N, C-alpha and C positions, 0 to 999 in steps of 0.2 A: 278592733284595730289590730290587736296582737295576732289574731288568727290570719288576717290579711297579710301581715308582714311575713309570717312563716310561709304562706303560700307563695309569695314572690320569691322567697329564698329557695324554696324547693324547685321552682321553675328555673332559676338561675343555675342551680346545681345540675339539673338535667341538661341544660344548654352547654355547660362546660364539659360534661362527660361526652356529649355528642361531638363537640368540636375536637376534643382530644382523640376520639375514635377516628374521626375523619383524617386528622393529621397522621395518625398511625397507619391508616390504610394507604395514604399517598406515599409514605416512606417505603412501605413494603412493595409498592408498585414502581419505585424508582422516580416518583415525582412527575412522570409523563414528560420528561425533557426532550423526547424525540431522538435520543441517541440509539443507535442500532443495538440489538441484543448482543450480549457478549458471545464471541465464537466459542467453539468447544474447547475444553481445557484438558491438559495433561501436565500436572504440576512438576516443574523442574526449574532450577535456578542455580547458577554457579558463582558469578562474580559478586564482589561487594556492592557494586552499583545496582545489580539486579536485586540483591537482598534489601537494599535501602528502598528501592522502588516498591518491592512487594510489601515491606513492612509498613510503608506510609499509606499504601492502598491507592496511590495516585502516581501516574507517570509524570515526568518533567514536562515543561511546556516551552515552546518557542513560537511566539505569536499565537496564531490560532491552532498550531499543530501540537498534538501529543507526541512526545519524544520517548521512544522505547529503546533503551541502550541494552546491549548484551543479548540481541535476538539470535535465533538459530534457524537454519533452513530445515524444513520437514520434508522428508522424501515423499513425493507424490507423483502419480503418473501424469498429472497436468502441468508439472513444473516445466517452464520454458525460458526463453531469453528475457522476456519482459513481464512474466507473471509467475508466481510461485507461492507455495504455502510456507508460512513463517510461524515459529513458536515465540511468543513474547515472554519477557522475563517473569511475568506473573503466572505463566503456565497456559494462557489461552493460545489457541492457534487459529489462523485465518488465512485466506488467500488474498494476496495483494498484487496490484498492477502498477507499473511505473508510470509516472506523469511524463508527458511530452513525447515518448518514443514508442515505436512499434517495431519489433524484430520480426523477420520473416518466419513463417511456419517452419518447423524443423523436420516435418514429414508430410507426405501426401496422405490425406485421410479421407475415408468414406464413412459416413455416419449411418446410424439406423434410419431407415426410411429412404435411403438413396442419396441424401445430400452429401456434399463434400466441400473441401476447402480449396479446391483448385482455382476457382475464380479469384479468391482472396490472394493466393500465391501469385497469380498472374499480375494482379494490381501491385503487389509488393515489388515484384520484379521490374515492372515499368517505372515505379517511383525510385528505384535504386539504379537508375542509369540504363534501363532497358535490357537488363540481363535476362537470361532464360529462366523459366520456372525452376528447372533443375538447379541452376546456379543460386537462385534465391533460397531454395531449401538447404543447399550446402552452407550458405551464409547463415541461415537460421540455426543450423547445427553448431556453427562456430560461436554464435551469440549465446546459445544455450550453454555451451561448454564454458565460456567466459563467465557468464552470470553465476551458474551453479558452482563453478570452481571457486570464485571469490566468496560466495556466501557460505561455502563449506570450509573455507580456509580459516576463518576466525569469526567470533561474534561480531555483529554489525549493528548499526543504529537505524531505526525506522521512524519516519515522521509521517503522521497521518491525521486526517480530520474525520476519518470513517465515512467518506462519501462513496456511495455505490450507485452510480447513475442508472444502471440497468436493474437495480434491486435484485442482484444475483449473488449477494454475499461475497462479492469480490471488490475490495476496497483499494482506492488509489493511495500511493505512498511515494515519498522520496526515500531512497536507500543510500546510506552513507557507509562506504566500505574502506578498508585500508588497502592501498595499492602502491607498491614501491615505497612503503614506509610512510605514506601520506594519506590523509583522509580525502576521499574523492566521492562525487556523486556517481552512482552506478550508471544512470542514464547518459551522463556525459561521456563516460568511458565507451559505451556502446556506439555513440555517434562518432567519437574520436577514432575508433577502430573500423569504422565503415560497416558496422553490423546492425544498424537500425535506421529507419526513416523517421523524420521528425513529424510526428502525427499524434493523434489522441489528445486527451485533455491537458491543457497547460494549467499552471498555477503559480502564484507568487512563491518564491522559495522561503524556507523557514528563516533565513537570515534577512528577509525583507526585500530581496531583489525582485522587482516587478516581473511578471511573466513575460511581458513584451520584450524587455531588455534581455532576459535570459534566452528567449527564442533567438534573438539576434546573435547572442554568444554561441548558441548551438549551431546556427548557420555558418558561423566562422569555423567552428570545429569540423563541420561537414565539408566545407570548402577545402580545408587543409587535408582532410582524408581523401577527397577526390584527387587533389594534386599529388598526394603521395601514393595513390593507387591502393589504398588500404581496404581490406575486406571486399565488399561487393563492388567497389570502384576499381578493383584491380583485374577484373575479368576482361 
């Protein structure tokens, strides 16, 4: 009887060791939660909020969004009016794209293999009041200057859920900048200035505003921009 008891105890010990090993392996693999792999890193941080975020190991949250305060623009050849590379406070860097808006291309381009962006520019021109492709590109340059100027001016806040619909490591985000001393959504400023068409993926705002309601708000900003002849609406 004693020998059988010791046998059962040995098997129990083996099972506990195997279970502990399985847990350790899952932890090393990140638990398989489906979150995208962390973008490339280059460790830098300046403000107190950035240090707090880094030391805690977790960004703040607003609803479903991760909130990264104290972000900085990373110089990159692909930076444009609605997409750009960002360094997060924890040192990671990734390319982000604005929800709701599409700014015109800032240059005519021909890619390897003979493809180009000319058809896209013509569509952007049509959606912005039927301006010429050349005028659309000029509008794209203005949008790029506004966006990169604001992002270079001071640290900004980024809200993301790390969604990449095309699996191209370009993630959607809401960007909060300081403009005229007040916090503003970057995509709103672009519409307000007549520098973007209301297109691409919508989403509920981090403050809980439904996407449909916000789209109506953007349409009102667009209507005001048309009336004022702002940006593309002034040609």
